[in-house]
TIVO-2410 file (N, C-alpha, C; in nm, 3 decimals):
# residues 106
REC num residu      c1      c2      c3 atome chaine
REC   1      M -20.848   0.590   2.359     N      A
REC   1      M -20.741   0.494   2.358    CA      A
REC   1      M -20.726   0.441   2.215     C      A
REC   2      L -20.606   0.431   2.167     N      A
REC   2      L -20.575   0.386   2.032    CA      A
REC   2      L -20.524   0.243   2.037     C      A
REC   3      Y -20.588   0.158   1.959     N      A
REC   3      Y -20.545   0.019   1.950    CA      A
REC   3      Y -20.470  -0.002   1.820     C      A
REC   4      I -20.359  -0.065   1.826     N      A
REC   4      I -20.282  -0.098   1.707    CA      A
REC   4      I -20.309  -0.244   1.674     C      A
REC   5      V -20.361  -0.264   1.556     N      A
REC   5      V -20.395  -0.399   1.512    CA      A
REC   5      V -20.297  -0.440   1.404     C      A
REC   6      S -20.233  -0.552   1.426     N      A
REC   6      S -20.142  -0.601   1.322    CA      A
REC   6      S -20.217  -0.707   1.242     C      A
REC   7      G -20.201  -0.700   1.115     N      A
REC   7      G -20.270  -0.795   1.030    CA      A
REC   7      G -20.216  -0.788   0.889     C      A
REC   8      Y -20.271  -0.869   0.806     N      A
REC   8      Y -20.229  -0.872   0.666    CA      A
REC   8      Y -20.352  -0.902   0.581     C      A
REC   9      P -20.352  -0.860   0.459     N      A
REC   9      P -20.468  -0.885   0.373    CA      A
REC   9      P -20.484  -1.035   0.345     C      A
REC  10      L -20.605  -1.076   0.335     N      A
REC  10      L -20.636  -1.217   0.311    CA      A
REC  10      L -20.659  -1.245   0.163     C      A
REC  11      L -20.565  -1.204   0.080     N      A
REC  11      L -20.581  -1.222  -0.063    CA      A
REC  11      L -20.578  -1.370  -0.103     C      A
REC  12      D -20.498  -1.449  -0.032     N      A
REC  12      D -20.487  -1.590  -0.068    CA      A
REC  12      D -20.608  -1.671  -0.024     C      A
REC  13      S -20.687  -1.618   0.069     N      A
REC  13      S -20.801  -1.694   0.117    CA      A
REC  13      S -20.918  -1.688   0.019     C      A
REC  14      I -20.918  -1.590  -0.069     N      A
REC  14      I -21.023  -1.578  -0.170    CA      A
REC  14      I -20.958  -1.606  -0.305     C      A
REC  15      M -20.981  -1.725  -0.356     N      A
REC  15      M -20.915  -1.761  -0.480    CA      A
REC  15      M -21.010  -1.844  -0.567     C      A
REC  16      Y -21.015  -1.809  -0.693     N      A
REC  16      Y -21.095  -1.884  -0.788    CA      A
REC  16      Y -21.002  -1.971  -0.872     C      A
REC  17      T -21.040  -2.095  -0.891     N      A
REC  17      T -20.958  -2.182  -0.974    CA      A
REC  17      T -21.001  -2.175  -1.120     C      A
REC  18      S -21.129  -2.149  -1.144     N      A
REC  18      S -21.175  -2.135  -1.281    CA      A
REC  18      S -21.291  -2.037  -1.284     C      A
REC  19      V -21.306  -1.972  -1.396     N      A
REC  19      V -21.414  -1.875  -1.411    CA      A
REC  19      V -21.469  -1.890  -1.552     C      A
REC  20      D -21.596  -1.863  -1.566     N      A
REC  20      D -21.663  -1.874  -1.695    CA      A
REC  20      D -21.615  -1.762  -1.787     C      A
REC  21      L -21.577  -1.796  -1.907     N      A
REC  21      L -21.530  -1.697  -2.004    CA      A
REC  21      L -21.637  -1.594  -2.036     C      A
REC  22      N -21.763  -1.637  -2.038     N      A
REC  22      N -21.873  -1.543  -2.065    CA      A
REC  22      N -21.887  -1.440  -1.954     C      A
REC  23      L -21.860  -1.479  -1.830     N      A
REC  23      L -21.868  -1.385  -1.718    CA      A
REC  23      L -21.762  -1.276  -1.731     C      A
REC  24      I -21.640  -1.316  -1.766     N      A
REC  24      I -21.534  -1.216  -1.787    CA      A
REC  24      I -21.569  -1.127  -1.905     C      A
REC  25      H -21.622  -1.187  -2.010     N      A
REC  25      H -21.664  -1.112  -2.129    CA      A
REC  25      H -21.766  -1.004  -2.093     C      A
REC  26      K -21.863  -1.037  -2.009     N      A
REC  26      K -21.965  -0.940  -1.969    CA      A
REC  26      K -21.908  -0.835  -1.874     C      A
REC  27      R -21.823  -0.877  -1.780     N      A
REC  27      R -21.765  -0.782  -1.684    CA      A
REC  27      R -21.670  -0.683  -1.751     C      A
REC  28      L -21.611  -0.722  -1.862     N      A
REC  28      L -21.522  -0.631  -1.936    CA      A
REC  28      L -21.596  -0.561  -2.049     C      A
REC  29      C -21.726  -0.546  -2.035     N      A
REC  29      C -21.811  -0.471  -2.129    CA      A
REC  29      C -21.809  -0.531  -2.269     C      A
REC  30      H -21.821  -0.663  -2.276     N      A
REC  30      H -21.837  -0.736  -2.402    CA      A
REC  30      H -21.717  -0.720  -2.495     C      A
REC  31      V -21.599  -0.731  -2.437     N      A
REC  31      V -21.475  -0.727  -2.515    CA      A
REC  31      V -21.467  -0.856  -2.597     C      A
REC  32      D -21.399  -0.850  -2.709     N      A
REC  32      D -21.383  -0.965  -2.797    CA      A
REC  32      D -21.313  -1.080  -2.722     C      A
REC  33      I -21.360  -1.203  -2.740     N      A
REC  33      I -21.308  -1.320  -2.668    CA      A
REC  33      I -21.158  -1.342  -2.694     C      A
REC  34      P -21.109  -1.335  -2.819     N      A
REC  34      P -20.964  -1.351  -2.838    CA      A
REC  34      P -20.882  -1.245  -2.764     C      A
REC  35      L -20.936  -1.126  -2.747     N      A
REC  35      L -20.866  -1.022  -2.671    CA      A
REC  35      L -20.855  -1.062  -2.524     C      A
REC  36      I -20.960  -1.122  -2.469     N      A
REC  36      I -20.956  -1.168  -2.329    CA      A
REC  36      I -20.849  -1.276  -2.314     C      A
REC  37      K -20.842  -1.368  -2.410     N      A
REC  37      K -20.741  -1.473  -2.404    CA      A
REC  37      K -20.601  -1.415  -2.412     C      A
REC  38      D -20.582  -1.312  -2.496     N      A
REC  38      D -20.452  -1.245  -2.504    CA      A
REC  38      D -20.418  -1.175  -2.374     C      A
REC  39      M -20.518  -1.113  -2.310     N      A
REC  39      M -20.494  -1.046  -2.182    CA      A
REC  39      M -20.451  -1.146  -2.076     C      A
REC  40      C -20.509  -1.266  -2.078     N      A
REC  40      C -20.468  -1.370  -1.984    CA      A
REC  40      C -20.326  -1.417  -2.012     C      A
REC  41      K -20.296  -1.438  -2.139     N      A
REC  41      K -20.164  -1.487  -2.178    CA      A
REC  41      K -20.055  -1.384  -2.148     C      A
REC  42      N -20.084  -1.256  -2.174     N      A
REC  42      N -19.985  -1.149  -2.155    CA      A
REC  42      N -19.984  -1.093  -2.014     C      A
REC  43      K -20.075  -1.141  -1.929     N      A
REC  43      K -20.087  -1.093  -1.790    CA      A
REC  43      K -20.106  -0.942  -1.786     C      A
REC  44      S -20.191  -0.890  -1.874     N      A
REC  44      S -20.211  -0.746  -1.882    CA      A
REC  44      S -20.319  -0.695  -1.787     C      A
REC  45      V -20.397  -0.785  -1.726     N      A
REC  45      V -20.498  -0.747  -1.627    CA      A
REC  45      V -20.463  -0.814  -1.497     C      A
REC  46      K -20.445  -0.735  -1.392     N      A
REC  46      K -20.405  -0.789  -1.263    CA      A
REC  46      K -20.511  -0.885  -1.210     C      A
REC  47      G -20.469  -1.005  -1.176     N      A
REC  47      G -20.559  -1.106  -1.123    CA      A
REC  47      G -20.611  -1.201  -1.228     C      A
REC  48      L -20.614  -1.158  -1.352     N      A
REC  48      L -20.667  -1.243  -1.459    CA      A
REC  48      L -20.569  -1.353  -1.497     C      A
REC  49      E -20.439  -1.330  -1.470     N      A
REC  49      E -20.341  -1.432  -1.506    CA      A
REC  49      E -20.349  -1.554  -1.414     C      A
REC  50      K -20.408  -1.540  -1.297     N      A
REC  50      K -20.420  -1.652  -1.203    CA      A
REC  50      K -20.543  -1.736  -1.227     C      A
REC  51      V -20.625  -1.695  -1.320     N      A
REC  51      V -20.753  -1.761  -1.343    CA      A
REC  51      V -20.739  -1.863  -1.455     C      A
REC  52      N -20.791  -1.981  -1.431     N      A
REC  52      N -20.796  -2.084  -1.534    CA      A
REC  52      N -20.928  -2.070  -1.607     C      A
REC  53      I -20.926  -2.021  -1.729     N      A
REC  53      I -21.049  -1.990  -1.801    CA      A
REC  53      I -21.103  -2.116  -1.868     C      A
REC  54      K -21.227  -2.146  -1.837     N      A
REC  54      K -21.296  -2.255  -1.906    CA      A
REC  54      K -21.345  -2.200  -2.040     C      A
REC  55      I -21.325  -2.273  -2.145     N      A
REC  55      I -21.373  -2.229  -2.277    CA      A
REC  55      I -21.517  -2.272  -2.291     C      A
REC  56      D -21.603  -2.174  -2.312     N      A
REC  56      D -21.746  -2.198  -2.327    CA      A
REC  56      D -21.784  -2.153  -2.467     C      A
REC  57      N -21.847  -2.239  -2.542     N      A
REC  57      N -21.880  -2.209  -2.682    CA      A
REC  57      N -22.009  -2.131  -2.699     C      A
REC  58      E -22.076  -2.095  -2.589     N      A
REC  58      E -22.199  -2.018  -2.602    CA      A
REC  58      E -22.167  -1.879  -2.653     C      A
REC  59      S -22.250  -1.830  -2.742     N      A
REC  59      S -22.229  -1.694  -2.791    CA      A
REC  59      S -22.309  -1.596  -2.705     C      A
REC  60      C -22.264  -1.474  -2.700     N      A
REC  60      C -22.328  -1.370  -2.619    CA      A
REC  60      C -22.449  -1.314  -2.694     C      A
REC  61      I -22.565  -1.321  -2.631     N      A
REC  61      I -22.688  -1.273  -2.695    CA      A
REC  61      I -22.681  -1.122  -2.718     C      A
REC  62      A -22.630  -1.047  -2.620     N      A
REC  62      A -22.622  -0.901  -2.634    CA      A
REC  62      A -22.531  -0.862  -2.750     C      A
REC  63      C -22.420  -0.933  -2.768     N      A
REC  63      C -22.330  -0.902  -2.880    CA      A
REC  63      C -22.395  -0.936  -3.013     C      A
REC  64      N -22.468  -1.048  -3.017     N      A
REC  64      N -22.536  -1.085  -3.142    CA      A
REC  64      N -22.642  -0.983  -3.180     C      A
REC  65      V -22.717  -0.934  -3.082     N      A
REC  65      V -22.820  -0.834  -3.111    CA      A
REC  65      V -22.755  -0.703  -3.155     C      A
REC  66      G -22.644  -0.666  -3.091     N      A
REC  66      G -22.575  -0.543  -3.126    CA      A
REC  66      G -22.514  -0.545  -3.265     C      A
REC  67      K -22.482  -0.663  -3.315     N      A
REC  67      K -22.422  -0.675  -3.447    CA      A
REC  67      K -22.526  -0.698  -3.556     C      A
REC  68      A -22.652  -0.709  -3.518     N      A
REC  68      A -22.757  -0.734  -3.616    CA      A
REC  68      A -22.769  -0.616  -3.711     C      A
REC  69      T -22.790  -0.645  -3.836     N      A
REC  69      T -22.803  -0.539  -3.937    CA      A
REC  69      T -22.929  -0.559  -4.018     C      A
REC  70      R -22.972  -0.454  -4.082     N      A
REC  70      R -23.086  -0.460  -4.173    CA      A
REC  70      R -23.035  -0.456  -4.315     C      A
REC  71      A -23.110  -0.516  -4.403     N      A
REC  71      A -23.075  -0.507  -4.545    CA      A
REC  71      A -23.106  -0.366  -4.594     C      A
REC  72      S -23.017  -0.311  -4.673     N      A
REC  72      S -23.039  -0.176  -4.725    CA      A
REC  72      S -23.142  -0.178  -4.837     C      A
REC  73      L -23.199  -0.062  -4.863     N      A
REC  73      L -23.294  -0.051  -4.974    CA      A
REC  73      L -23.220  -0.064  -5.106     C      A
REC  74      K -23.289  -0.111  -5.205     N      A
REC  74      K -23.228  -0.123  -5.337    CA      A
REC  74      K -23.193   0.016  -5.390     C      A
REC  75      K -23.095   0.023  -5.473     N      A
REC  75      K -23.046   0.151  -5.524    CA      A
REC  75      K -23.153   0.226  -5.602     C      A
REC  76      N -23.234   0.157  -5.677     N      A
REC  76      N -23.335   0.221  -5.760    CA      A
REC  76      N -23.474   0.210  -5.699     C      A
REC  77      Y -23.483   0.209  -5.566     N      A
REC  77      Y -23.612   0.193  -5.499    CA      A
REC  77      Y -23.700   0.316  -5.523     C      A
REC  78      V -23.824   0.292  -5.562     N      A
REC  78      V -23.920   0.400  -5.585    CA      A
REC  78      V -24.043   0.372  -5.499     C      A
REC  79      Y -24.086   0.472  -5.423     N      A
REC  79      Y -24.208   0.458  -5.343    CA      A
REC  79      Y -24.326   0.465  -5.438     C      A
REC  80      K -24.410   0.360  -5.439     N      A
REC  80      K -24.512   0.347  -5.543    CA      A
REC  80      K -24.649   0.396  -5.502     C      A
REC  81      R -24.665   0.451  -5.383     N      A
REC  81      R -24.798   0.497  -5.343    CA      A
REC  81      R -24.826   0.632  -5.410     C      A
REC  82      V -24.940   0.642  -5.472     N      A
REC  82      V -24.980   0.765  -5.540    CA      A
REC  82      V -25.090   0.829  -5.458     C      A
REC  83      T -25.075   0.958  -5.429     N      A
REC  83      T -25.180   1.027  -5.354    CA      A
REC  83      T -25.300   1.051  -5.444     C      A
REC  84      K -25.416   1.048  -5.382     N      A
REC  84      K -25.540   1.063  -5.459    CA      A
REC  84      K -25.597   1.204  -5.449     C      A
REC  85      S -25.555   1.279  -5.350     N      A
REC  85      S -25.605   1.415  -5.337    CA      A
REC  85      S -25.498   1.502  -5.273     C      A
REC  86      V -25.523   1.632  -5.269     N      A
REC  86      V -25.429   1.726  -5.210    CA      A
REC  86      V -25.417   1.697  -5.061     C      A
REC  87      L -25.297   1.702  -5.009     N      A
REC  87      L -25.264   1.676  -4.868    CA      A
REC  87      L -25.302   1.535  -4.823     C      A
REC  88      D -25.305   1.441  -4.916     N      A
REC  88      D -25.333   1.302  -4.881    CA      A
REC  88      D -25.224   1.247  -4.790     C      A
REC  89      K -25.102   1.286  -4.816     N      A
REC  89      K -24.991   1.243  -4.732    CA      A
REC  89      K -24.906   1.365  -4.702     C      A
REC  90      V -24.888   1.395  -4.574     N      A
REC  90      V -24.814   1.513  -4.533    CA      A
REC  90      V -24.703   1.470  -4.438     C      A
REC  91      H -24.583   1.518  -4.461     N      A
REC  91      H -24.470   1.493  -4.371    CA      A
REC  91      H -24.442   1.624  -4.299     C      A
REC  92      M -24.436   1.618  -4.166     N      A
REC  92      M -24.407   1.740  -4.091    CA      A
REC  92      M -24.333   1.707  -3.963     C      A
REC  93      D -24.270   1.807  -3.908     N      A
REC  93      D -24.199   1.795  -3.783    CA      A
REC  93      D -24.288   1.852  -3.674     C      A
REC  94      L -24.328   1.770  -3.578     N      A
REC  94      L -24.419   1.815  -3.473    CA      A
REC  94      L -24.347   1.861  -3.347     C      A
REC  95      W -24.216   1.855  -3.346     N      A
REC  95      W -24.141   1.893  -3.226    CA      A
REC  95      W -24.089   2.035  -3.242     C      A
REC  96      G -24.100   2.114  -3.139     N      A
REC  96      G -24.042   2.247  -3.143    CA      A
REC  96      G -24.136   2.351  -3.090     C      A
REC  97      P -24.097   2.470  -3.069     N      A
REC  97      P -23.960   2.519  -3.084    CA      A
REC  97      P -23.869   2.462  -2.976     C      A
REC  98      A -23.742   2.455  -3.007     N      A
REC  98      A -23.644   2.399  -2.915    CA      A
REC  98      A -23.630   2.489  -2.793     C      A
REC  99      P -23.633   2.432  -2.672     N      A
REC  99      P -23.621   2.513  -2.550    CA      A
REC  99      P -23.478   2.557  -2.522     C      A
REC 100      V -23.384   2.524  -2.609     N      A
REC 100      V -23.243   2.555  -2.587    CA      A
REC 100      V -23.198   2.656  -2.690     C      A
REC 101      N -23.124   2.756  -2.646     N      A
REC 101      N -23.071   2.856  -2.739    CA      A
REC 101      N -22.958   2.797  -2.821     C      A
REC 102      S -22.948   2.839  -2.946     N      A
REC 102      S -22.839   2.794  -3.030    CA      A
REC 102      S -22.712   2.869  -2.992     C      A
REC 103      L -22.601   2.835  -3.057     N      A
REC 103      L -22.476   2.904  -3.028    CA      A
REC 103      L -22.484   3.051  -3.065     C      A
REC 104      G -22.569   3.085  -3.162     N      A
REC 104      G -22.588   3.224  -3.201    CA      A
REC 104      G -22.680   3.300  -3.106     C      A
REC 105      G -22.740   3.232  -3.009     N      A
REC 105      G -22.826   3.298  -2.912    CA      A
REC 105      G -22.972   3.304  -2.952     C      A
REC 106      K -23.011   3.242  -3.059     N      A
REC 106      K -23.150   3.247  -3.104    CA      A
REC 106      K -23.224   3.121  -3.064     C      A
***
């Protein structure tokens, strides 16, 4: 026996009045904050235009770590360690042979 159920989606029953800007930032894969504000203003993301975004001044730890940089070595840097005997310091590659064939088949 087939039952026909009439109904409608309950989109209006689930509604957020405000959402944390950092939460949207994380859910959109750490997109730039001004870009999120533009998306809200331009209504370019469905559902985001209905959200009242609270401005939170906390910075994203993951973004700060990702943007961290190291100082480069000086242009005239010279390694000053002098070896005292033959093979005192050896650089070698310990990985291999590669288990994958190259494009040439070798």
